[in-house]
C-alpha angles and dihedrals in degrees: 000000000000111000095199097087090048092051093047092050091049092050090050091050093050091048090050091050091048092049091050091049090050092047091050092048093049093047093049091048092050093047086051090062100261120149121253094258092048092048090049091050091051090049091051091050091050090049092050093045093051091051091046092052091048091050093049092049092048091051092048093049093046090052090056093054 
């Protein structure tokens, strides 16, 4: 079985989850009264944190293999 489609689908899923987390964080920040630059910064931090968490989980799972 070719692992390339599975890897590509997993990457796409992680990116979608990261974008959704960023959008949620930005929307919540904006509803809380933050300015647009502050909300965008919080969204960027949430996006980066989600990707970092996914990377750490992938590294940990690869080490267990």
